[in-house]
C-alpha positions as CSV (number, residue, x, y, z in Angstrom):
1,M,13.1,-49.0,-19.0
2,R,9.9,-47.3,-18.3
3,T,11.3,-45.8,-15.1
4,G,14.3,-44.5,-16.8
5,K,12.1,-42.6,-19.3
6,W,10.0,-41.1,-16.6
7,E,13.2,-39.9,-14.8
8,K,14.2,-38.2,-17.9
9,I,10.8,-36.5,-18.2
10,V,11.0,-35.3,-14.7
11,L,14.4,-33.8,-15.3
12,L,13.1,-32.1,-18.5
13,L,10.1,-30.7,-16.6
14,I,12.4,-29.3,-13.9
15,F,14.6,-27.7,-16.6
16,L,11.7,-26.2,-18.5
17,F,10.0,-24.6,-15.6
18,S,13.2,-23.4,-14.0
19,S,14.3,-21.9,-17.3
20,A,11.0,-20.1,-17.9
21,S,11.0,-18.6,-14.4
22,G,13.6,-16.0,-15.2
23,A,15.9,-14.1,-12.8
24,F,15.0,-13.6,-9.1
25,I,15.9,-11.4,-6.3
26,G,16.5,-12.9,-2.8
27,I,17.9,-11.7,0.5
28,N,20.6,-12.8,2.9
29,I,19.8,-13.4,6.6
30,G,22.8,-12.8,8.7
31,T,22.8,-13.5,12.5
32,Q,25.6,-11.5,14.0
33,M,23.2,-9.5,16.1
34,S,22.9,-8.8,19.8
35,S,19.2,-9.4,19.6
36,L,18.1,-11.7,16.8
37,P,14.4,-11.7,16.1
38,S,12.7,-15.1,16.4
39,A,12.5,-17.4,13.4
40,A,8.7,-16.8,13.2
41,E,9.2,-13.0,13.3
42,I,11.8,-13.2,10.5
43,V,9.5,-15.3,8.3
44,S,6.6,-12.9,9.0
45,I,8.8,-10.1,7.6
46,L,9.7,-12.2,4.6
47,K,6.0,-12.8,3.8
48,T,5.1,-9.1,4.3
49,Q,7.9,-8.1,1.9
50,Q,6.9,-10.9,-0.5
51,I,10.4,-12.2,-0.4
52,K,10.5,-15.6,-2.1
53,H,14.2,-16.5,-2.0
54,V,16.5,-16.5,1.1
55,R,20.1,-17.4,1.8
56,L,21.0,-18.7,5.3
57,F,24.6,-18.7,6.2
58,D,24.1,-21.9,8.2
59,A,21.3,-24.6,8.5
60,D,19.6,-23.3,11.6
61,H,16.8,-25.8,12.4
62,Q,14.5,-23.2,13.9
63,M,14.6,-21.1,10.7
64,L,14.2,-24.2,8.5
65,N,11.1,-25.2,10.5
66,A,9.7,-21.7,10.3
67,L,10.2,-21.6,6.6
68,S,8.3,-24.9,6.1
69,N,5.1,-24.7,4.0
70,T,5.8,-21.1,2.9
71,G,7.1,-22.0,-0.6
72,I,10.1,-19.7,0.0
73,E,13.2,-21.1,-1.8
74,V,16.0,-21.6,0.7
75,T,19.8,-21.7,0.2
76,V,21.4,-23.2,3.3
77,G,25.1,-22.7,4.1
78,V,27.9,-24.9,5.3
79,P,29.8,-22.6,7.7
80,N,33.5,-22.3,7.0
81,D,34.3,-23.9,10.4
82,Q,32.5,-27.1,9.4
83,L,34.2,-27.4,6.0
84,L,37.3,-29.4,7.1
85,R,35.2,-32.1,8.8
86,I,32.9,-32.5,5.8
87,G,35.7,-32.3,3.2
88,E,37.6,-35.2,4.9
89,S,34.7,-37.6,5.4
90,R,32.0,-38.9,3.2
91,S,30.1,-40.1,6.3
92,E,30.2,-36.6,7.8
93,A,28.9,-35.2,4.6
94,A,26.1,-37.7,4.6
95,N,25.2,-36.9,8.2
96,W,25.1,-33.2,7.4
97,I,22.7,-33.8,4.5
98,N,20.5,-36.1,6.5
99,K,20.3,-33.7,9.5
100,N,20.1,-30.4,7.6
101,V,18.4,-31.1,4.3
102,A,16.7,-34.5,4.0
103,A,15.0,-34.0,7.4
104,F,13.3,-30.8,6.2
105,V,12.3,-31.3,2.5
106,P,9.8,-31.2,0.9
107,A,8.0,-29.1,3.6
108,T,10.9,-26.6,3.5
109,N,11.8,-25.7,0.0
110,I,15.6,-26.1,0.1
111,T,17.0,-25.7,-3.4
112,C,20.7,-25.0,-2.9
113,I,23.7,-25.6,-0.6
114,A,26.4,-22.9,-0.4
115,V,29.5,-24.7,0.8
116,G,31.5,-22.2,2.8
117,N,31.8,-18.6,2.0
118,E,34.8,-17.0,0.2
119,V,36.9,-20.0,1.3
120,L,39.9,-19.4,-1.0
121,T,40.4,-15.8,0.0
122,T,39.5,-16.1,3.7
123,I,40.7,-19.5,4.9
124,P,43.2,-20.6,2.1
125,N,44.4,-23.5,4.3
126,A,41.1,-25.2,3.6
127,A,41.4,-24.8,-0.1
128,L,42.2,-28.5,-0.7
129,V,39.1,-29.7,1.0
130,L,36.6,-27.3,-0.7
131,V,35.9,-29.4,-3.8
132,P,36.0,-32.7,-2.0
133,A,33.4,-31.3,0.4
134,M,31.2,-30.3,-2.5
135,Q,31.6,-33.8,-4.0
136,F,30.8,-35.6,-0.8
137,L,27.7,-33.5,-0.3
138,Q,26.6,-34.1,-3.9
139,S,27.1,-37.9,-3.4
140,A,24.9,-37.7,-0.2
141,L,22.2,-35.9,-2.2
142,V,22.3,-38.5,-4.9
143,A,21.9,-41.3,-2.2
144,A,19.0,-39.4,-0.7
145,N,17.5,-38.9,-4.2
146,L,17.6,-35.1,-3.7
147,N,20.2,-34.2,-6.3
148,F,17.6,-33.0,-8.8
149,Q,16.1,-30.6,-6.3
150,V,19.2,-29.3,-4.4
151,K,22.2,-27.9,-6.2
152,V,25.7,-27.5,-4.6
153,S,28.1,-24.6,-5.1
154,S,30.4,-22.3,-3.2
155,P,30.4,-18.5,-3.1
156,Q,33.6,-16.8,-4.3
157,S,34.8,-13.4,-3.5
158,M,35.6,-10.8,-6.2
159,D,39.1,-10.8,-4.6
160,M,39.5,-14.1,-6.5
161,I,39.8,-11.9,-9.6
162,P,42.7,-9.5,-8.9
163,K,41.9,-7.2,-11.8
164,H,38.3,-7.1,-13.0
165,F,38.4,-4.2,-15.3
166,P,38.5,-4.4,-18.2
167,P,36.4,-7.5,-17.9
168,S,37.7,-9.1,-21.1
169,T,41.2,-9.5,-19.5
170,A,40.0,-10.8,-16.2
171,T,41.4,-14.1,-14.8
172,F,41.2,-15.8,-11.5
173,N,44.2,-15.6,-9.1
174,L,46.7,-17.9,-10.8
175,S,47.7,-19.5,-7.5
176,W,44.2,-21.1,-7.3
177,N,43.9,-22.3,-10.9
178,S,44.1,-26.0,-9.9
179,V,41.3,-25.7,-7.3
180,M,39.2,-23.4,-9.6
181,Y,39.5,-25.9,-12.5
182,Q,38.1,-28.6,-10.2
183,Y,35.4,-26.3,-8.9
184,L,34.3,-25.3,-12.3
185,Q,34.3,-28.9,-13.5
186,F,32.1,-29.8,-10.6
187,L,29.6,-27.0,-11.5
188,K,29.6,-28.1,-15.2
189,N,29.0,-31.8,-14.3
190,T,26.2,-31.0,-11.9
191,G,24.5,-28.1,-13.7
192,S,25.2,-25.8,-10.8
193,S,25.8,-22.0,-10.9
194,F,29.0,-20.1,-10.2
195,M,28.3,-18.3,-6.9
196,L,29.8,-14.8,-6.7
197,N,29.7,-12.2,-4.0
198,A,29.7,-8.9,-6.0
199,Q,29.8,-5.8,-3.9
200,P,30.4,-2.6,-5.9
201,Y,30.6,-0.6,-2.7
202,Y,34.0,-2.1,-1.8
203,A,35.3,-1.7,-5.4
204,Y,34.2,2.0,-5.4
205,A,35.6,2.7,-1.9
206,K,39.0,1.1,-2.8
207,G,39.0,2.7,-6.2
208,Q,39.6,6.2,-4.8
209,G,37.7,8.0,-7.5
210,I,38.8,5.8,-10.5
211,F,35.1,5.2,-11.3
212,P,32.3,7.7,-10.7
213,L,29.8,7.0,-7.9
214,E,26.9,6.9,-10.4
215,Y,28.6,3.9,-12.1
216,A,28.5,2.0,-8.8
217,L,24.9,2.9,-8.1
218,F,23.4,2.0,-11.5
219,R,22.7,5.7,-12.1
220,P,23.0,7.3,-15.5
221,L,26.5,8.3,-16.5
222,D,27.5,11.6,-18.2
223,P,27.6,11.0,-22.0
224,N,31.2,12.2,-21.9
225,N,32.2,9.8,-19.2
226,Q,31.1,6.4,-20.5
227,I,32.9,3.2,-19.3
228,V,34.0,1.0,-22.2
229,D,36.1,-2.2,-22.4
230,P,38.7,-1.3,-25.0
231,N,39.2,-4.9,-26.1
232,T,35.5,-5.6,-26.9
233,N,34.1,-2.1,-27.2
234,F,31.3,-3.2,-24.8
235,Q,29.9,-0.3,-22.9
236,Y,29.3,-0.8,-19.2
237,T,26.6,1.3,-17.6
238,N,27.2,-0.1,-14.1
239,M,29.9,-1.8,-12.1
240,F,27.7,-4.8,-11.2
241,D,27.6,-6.0,-14.8
242,A,31.3,-5.5,-15.2
243,M,31.9,-7.7,-12.2
244,I,29.7,-10.4,-13.6
245,D,31.4,-10.3,-16.9
246,A,34.8,-10.4,-15.2
247,A,33.7,-13.8,-13.7
248,Y,32.5,-15.0,-17.1
249,Y,35.8,-14.1,-18.8
250,S,37.8,-15.6,-15.9
251,M,35.9,-18.9,-16.4
252,Q,36.6,-18.7,-20.1
253,S,40.3,-18.3,-19.3
254,L,40.1,-21.8,-17.9
255,N,38.1,-23.0,-20.9
256,F,34.7,-23.1,-19.2
257,S,31.6,-21.6,-20.6
258,N,27.8,-21.8,-20.2
259,I,28.1,-21.9,-16.4
260,P,25.5,-19.3,-15.1
261,V,26.5,-16.8,-12.4
262,T,24.3,-16.3,-9.3
263,V,25.2,-13.3,-7.2
264,M,25.0,-14.4,-3.6
265,A,25.6,-11.1,-1.9
266,S,25.2,-7.5,-3.3
267,G,24.1,-4.4,-1.5
268,W,25.2,-1.1,0.0
269,P,25.7,0.0,3.7
270,S,23.3,2.7,5.0
271,L,25.7,4.1,7.6
272,G,29.5,4.4,7.8
273,G,32.2,6.0,9.9
274,A,33.8,9.4,9.3
275,S,36.0,7.8,6.6
276,E,33.1,6.1,4.9
277,P,31.0,9.0,3.4
278,E,29.4,6.9,0.7
279,A,27.9,4.6,3.2
280,N,24.5,6.4,3.7
281,I,20.8,5.7,3.3
282,D,20.5,7.7,0.1
283,N,23.1,5.5,-1.6
284,A,21.9,2.3,0.0
285,L,18.4,2.9,-1.2
286,A,19.5,3.9,-4.7
287,Y,21.8,0.9,-5.1
288,N,19.4,-1.8,-3.8
289,S,16.3,-0.3,-5.7
290,N,18.3,-0.2,-8.9
291,L,19.8,-3.6,-8.3
292,I,16.3,-5.1,-7.9
293,R,15.0,-3.3,-11.0
294,H,18.1,-4.4,-13.0
295,V,17.8,-8.1,-12.0
296,L,14.1,-8.4,-12.5
297,N,14.3,-6.8,-15.9
298,G,16.1,-10.0,-16.9
299,S,18.8,-8.1,-18.9
300,G,22.1,-9.9,-19.2
301,T,25.5,-8.4,-19.2
302,P,27.3,-6.9,-22.2
303,S,29.2,-10.1,-22.9
304,Q,26.2,-12.4,-22.1
305,P,23.1,-10.4,-23.1
306,T,20.7,-13.3,-23.2
307,T,21.7,-14.8,-19.8
308,S,19.9,-13.2,-16.9
309,V,21.6,-13.1,-13.5
310,S,19.8,-13.7,-10.2
311,A,21.0,-12.0,-7.0
312,Y,20.6,-11.9,-3.2
313,V,20.5,-8.5,-1.5
314,H,22.8,-8.2,1.4
315,E,21.1,-8.2,3.8
316,L,17.8,-8.4,5.8
317,F,19.1,-7.1,9.2
318,N,21.9,-4.8,10.4
319,E,24.4,-7.0,12.2
320,D,25.4,-4.9,15.1
321,V,28.0,-7.3,16.5
322,R,29.8,-7.9,13.2
323,P,33.5,-7.0,13.5
324,G,35.0,-4.2,11.4
325,P,34.2,-0.6,10.6
326,V,30.8,1.0,11.1
327,S,29.7,0.2,7.5
328,E,30.1,-3.6,8.2
329,K,27.3,-3.4,10.8
330,N,24.9,-1.5,8.6
331,W,24.0,-3.4,5.4
332,G,20.5,-4.4,6.5
333,I,17.2,-2.9,5.3
334,F,15.8,-3.6,8.8
335,A,17.2,-2.9,12.3
336,S,17.5,-5.8,14.6
337,N,14.2,-4.8,16.3
338,G,12.3,-5.2,13.0
339,T,11.9,-1.5,12.1
340,A,12.8,-0.5,8.6
341,V,16.1,1.4,8.1
342,Y,14.6,2.4,4.7
343,S,11.8,1.1,2.6
344,L,12.6,-1.3,-0.2
345,K,10.1,-2.9,-2.5
346,F,11.1,-6.3,-3.8
347,G,9.5,-6.1,-7.2
348,H,9.5,-4.2,-10.5
349,L,9.9,-0.5,-9.5
350,A,8.0,2.1,-11.4
351,E,9.9,5.2,-12.6
352,S,7.4,7.7,-13.9
353,S,6.0,9.6,-10.9
354,A,6.5,10.5,-7.3
355,E,3.6,8.4,-6.3
356,S,4.9,5.1,-7.8
357,T,8.6,4.9,-7.0
358,G,8.2,2.4,-4.2
359,L,10.3,4.6,-1.8
360,V,7.7,4.4,1.0
361,G,9.0,5.6,4.4
362,V,12.0,7.5,3.0
363,F,12.0,11.3,2.7
364,C,14.3,14.0,1.4
365,V,13.9,17.2,3.5
366,A,15.6,20.5,3.9
367,N,18.2,20.9,6.6
368,S,16.9,23.3,9.2
369,S,20.4,24.7,9.8
370,A,21.0,25.5,6.1
371,D,21.5,29.0,5.0
372,S,18.1,30.6,3.9
373,N,19.5,31.9,0.7
374,A,20.9,28.5,-0.3
375,L,17.5,27.0,0.6
376,K,15.7,29.5,-1.6
377,K,18.0,28.6,-4.5
378,G,17.4,24.9,-3.9
379,L,13.6,25.5,-3.8
380,D,13.6,27.6,-7.0
381,W,15.6,24.9,-8.8
382,A,13.4,22.1,-7.6
383,C,10.2,23.8,-8.7
384,G,11.8,25.1,-11.9
385,P,14.5,23.0,-13.8
386,G,14.0,20.1,-11.4
387,S,10.3,19.8,-12.5
388,A,9.0,19.0,-9.0
389,N,5.2,19.3,-8.6
390,C,5.0,22.3,-6.4
391,T,1.3,22.9,-6.6
392,A,0.7,21.9,-3.0
393,I,3.0,24.6,-1.6
394,Q,1.3,27.4,-3.5
395,Q,-0.8,29.9,-1.4
396,G,-4.1,28.4,-0.4
397,Q,-2.9,24.8,-0.8
398,P,-2.4,22.3,2.0
399,C,1.4,22.5,2.2
400,Y,1.7,26.3,2.0
401,E,3.4,27.8,5.1
402,A,4.2,31.5,4.4
403,D,6.8,31.8,7.1
404,N,8.4,28.4,7.0
405,L,10.9,28.2,4.2
406,V,12.3,24.8,5.5
407,A,8.9,23.2,5.3
408,I,8.1,24.5,1.8
409,A,11.6,23.5,0.5
410,S,11.2,20.1,2.1
411,Y,8.1,19.4,0.2
412,A,9.7,20.4,-3.1
413,Y,12.9,18.6,-2.4
414,N,11.0,15.4,-1.5
415,D,8.8,15.5,-4.6
416,Y,11.8,15.9,-6.8
417,Y,13.7,13.1,-5.1
418,H,10.8,10.6,-5.4
419,R,10.3,11.5,-9.1
420,T,13.9,11.2,-10.1
421,Q,15.7,8.9,-7.6
422,A,15.4,5.8,-9.8
423,S,17.0,7.6,-12.8
424,G,19.8,9.3,-10.9
425,G,18.2,12.1,-8.8
426,S,19.8,12.6,-5.4
427,C,19.0,14.4,-2.1
428,N,21.5,17.1,-2.1
429,F,20.4,20.6,-3.3
430,G,23.8,22.3,-2.6
431,N,24.2,20.4,0.7
432,T,20.9,21.9,2.0
433,A,19.0,18.5,2.1
434,M,19.2,15.2,4.0
435,I,17.5,11.8,4.0
436,T,15.2,11.0,6.9
437,T,12.8,8.1,7.7
438,T,10.6,10.5,9.8
439,D,7.4,11.3,7.9
440,P,7.1,15.1,7.5
441,S,3.5,14.9,6.5
442,H,1.1,16.9,8.6
443,G,-2.7,17.4,8.5
444,S,-3.8,17.3,4.8
445,C,-0.2,17.9,3.6
446,I,0.9,14.5,2.5
447,F,4.5,14.0,1.3
448,A,5.4,11.6,-1.5
449,G,6.6,8.3,0.2
450,S,4.2,8.6,3.1
451,S,2.2,5.6,4.0
452,G,-0.8,7.9,4.0
453,S,-0.2,9.0,0.4
454,S,-1.7,7.4,-2.7
455,T,1.0,4.8,-2.7
456,S,-0.8,3.0,0.1
457,S,-3.7,2.2,-2.1
458,T,-1.5,0.2,-4.4
459,E,0.5,-1.7,-1.8
460,G,-1.6,-4.8,-2.2
461,T,-1.2,-4.9,-5.9
462,T,2.6,-4.7,-6.0
463,P,4.0,-7.3,-8.3
464,S,5.3,-10.3,-6.4
465,A,9.0,-10.1,-5.9
466,F,11.4,-12.5,-7.6
467,G,9.3,-13.5,-10.6
468,P,6.7,-12.3,-13.1
469,V,3.0,-12.3,-12.1
470,G,0.0,-11.3,-14.1
471,A,0.2,-11.0,-17.8
472,L,3.2,-12.8,-19.3
473,S,5.6,-10.9,-21.6
474,G,5.7,-12.0,-25.2
475,T,8.9,-14.0,-24.6
476,S,7.7,-15.6,-21.4
477,R,4.3,-16.5,-23.1
478,L,6.2,-18.1,-26.0
479,Q,8.4,-20.1,-23.6
480,F,5.3,-21.3,-21.6
481,V,3.4,-22.4,-24.7
482,S,6.4,-24.1,-26.1
483,S,6.9,-25.9,-22.8
484,E,3.3,-27.0,-22.7
485,F,3.5,-28.4,-26.2
486,L,6.7,-30.3,-25.6
487,I,5.4,-31.8,-22.3
488,A,2.2,-32.9,-23.9
489,F,4.1,-34.5,-26.8
490,L,6.4,-36.4,-24.4
491,L,3.7,-37.6,-22.2
492,T,1.7,-38.8,-25.2
493,F,4.8,-40.7,-26.4
494,L,5.1,-42.4,-23.1
495,V,1.5,-43.6,-22.8
């Protein structure tokens, strides 16, 4: 009897501390690359970026070993080509758990298993074994006494929801209702989350202008162009929230509620082909920066305002051998050689000044081939209505170059961009500007975003990604105190 009470206490402790931790940002690590960095190099990047949650698409043993004793929370994946074998055999499922999970915990902090990826929409013939595979894996976790630490779910594509706007009318593809009912019942029974791959880039590209780009990028919308669900009057400021709510309403259509959503993949490509103009560094940086800010703010969706949503950025590296159009190969924030495609800070991003945006290593500069009159107009606008700080390009100041309009305009453009990117500012200026990762700083003329600017002095104090550090907010402090009180009470009761 005593043991049973202690097990309940352990469960309660896990629940309390997981509930108080809030939403987190993680990152996906794909491997379809011609030259994959070593596991040790990947973990080094994760530590440098203060990334505390990762999703692996398989259960690579080198990666799991490299992640040991780091504290990084790991989601391991069951690849689609292993699903049939596991879904047809309890012993195969048990072997998979023993080899890929039990053999590595607790040194490696495995907390979740993603069973397949978008199975119902990519390999529908395997639909009938999806839930059995999850059940067999869950049974193996129970047998290994790991079911309290490791949750089981399966990432679903937004294609499972044929029409996701307005969210209030969304339902799953009716042909999969039987499987989805079993899937949701499993999640409910095990306290697992609904895994969703939510990529506004695809929805925007397929929408052919139905929704504005700002809506997809979390940027402010024109007051006269707000997005409202006509059935609920909920106003949607971004496509990401609308996708999450579409999942909530689809679950409700099958009479399931209170199942949390975890977004397993969301990002934006930094490069595309000729027919993919929105796949560029400017938009990738804007989307992922705003996604991180949105998630870590802990705000819910219009239909579930008190339920925060965690998300994994897709992805750590560009996957140069991934099939498909150019954009498919360019979702990473790093190239395969470990150099940054653009700089992304995995923490709460400041919004108030050019020196604190977190856009280190990315610059908005004037195009040297642009018409000089157009450049002059752009410069005047940036230093005037755009409110850029143009002091440094005044005569006698370090960035003043009397006969170099491109250099002067570049400084003004870049300062404006760094001040306003988080709230909707872009690098355009009448098509006279472009994004670059080459630092234009020279001598004592330091551009915002340069590693030699004042941002470098604060690098070491950047809030840890994926969770609050330092002073607790009022709500978090209350949760923590309440948890301490309840724990003390229960332990006293058991003595």
